C-alpha positions, 0 to 999 in steps of 0.5 A: 594752241597754234602758238604753243605748237610754233613755239615747241617747233622752234625748241625742237620740243616733242609733245602733244597738246591736250585740252580739258573741257566739261563738253567735247562740243567746244572748239579748243577741244576739237583743235587740240591733239587729245581732249579730255572730259572734265568735271566742272571746276568747283566740284571735289572731283576737279583736281583729282581728275585733272591730276589723273589726266596728268599722270596718264598723259605724263604732262609736264605743263598745266596752262590755266586759261580762265579765271575759274580754277586759278585759286584751286590750282594755286592751292594744289600746285605742289600736288602737281609738282609731285607728279613732275608737272609745272602749273603756270600759277603764282601762290594762293596768296598772290592769286587772292591778291589779284582777285581782291580789288581793294588790296590792289588799290592798296598795292598800287598806292604804296607803289605810287601808281594811280588807282581807280576808286573801288569800293563795295556795293554796300560802302557805295550806297553810304555815299553814292556817286554817279556815273559809276562802273559796276562789275561782279565780285567774281565776274568774268567775260565782262558779264554783269559789268556796265556804266550806272548813271543813277539809282533806277539803273542801279536797282535794275542792274542788282535785280539782274546780276545780284548785289555782290558787285564792285563799284568803281569810279567811271573813268572814260578814256583809253583802255589798255591791257598790258601783257607781262612775262615775269620769271621765277626769279622775279625778273620782268622779262616782257611787257607789251601794252595793247589798246582795246579798241572794240570789246565784245563779252569782255574779250578785245575784238579789235586791238593795237600794240603801243610801245608807250614807255610810261605804260611799260615803266608803270606795269613793270614796277607793279609786276616786280611787286606781285611776290612770286607770280610768274609766267604769262599774266596781264594788267589792265588800266585806263588813261583819261584824257588820252595820251597825256593822262597817267595810267590808272590800273584796275585789274590784274589777271594772273593768266593769259589774257584773251587778247594775248594773241596780239602780243604774240604776233607782235613778236612777243613769244609768250609761249616760247618764254614760258617753255624755255623757262620750264625746260631750264633754257635761257628766256629770249624775251627783251622788255619793249621789244615787239612790233609797234602799232600792229592792229588786230581785227578778230573775227569768228571761225567755225570748226565743224564736226560730225556728231551722232548723239545730238541729244548729248550736246550742251544746250540741246534741251535749252539754249546757252546764252553767255 
């Protein structure tokens, strides 16, 4: 939100930042100019409620920040357009592609890029291999993801997280998230690789920007194949054996990555590029132009607010763990 505020100031663009959540007891809700309570994603009232907020506050841009509502927003984006609002999302087919690891692997193979072998748990059981890396088919924030070394560990993992799992080759080595800005005309305008040094609950805690021409070129090639994907998104890959290994991609997230603040701090002003395009202004991004070796060290920051009815707070009757 702070990055969007700075971008709005640079463009002399008046407006407010409005956050939505299922509860008012969230830090982002308190830091926004306006907070709106919403039904949970997946409920039939979700999209109509969001459209109601768009109408009430005359919102011109909706930016999804989690995986939960991407398919719904892609499916209904024309409704938002009809209200004069742009949703930073590709079409439903391209969003579905990004959520389908098998189709991503096929796309990577067609592009001549290295992949990580991926299969369903059912396929894995016909020809198992260890160690392997497993994660939920529809997972988020790293929940249910981990390295499995033998059948006993797999049985315990399935008992905890269920059997809707994807199984991949375990590829030790460096891991990167690459932030991308792709404009509506299909041009890749910005690519910033950032190495994940420490990860907590699926989010990068310590990371560093790396100006790696091979990574930039490979990501540009991949991003150019994503039909009508536009705006900010990120690709993830591993490099076995250090800098000498070819990048092996395994995920595309059609939204802002949690660690994109590092790319923004390094000079790749992703919110600015998005606002420039939505406002019909020239996009000032340049591929490969960012501060190299900028290290990010994240820490928790507390937000304080006075509340009256504490019994209405999420987690009051039973603590929430995530």
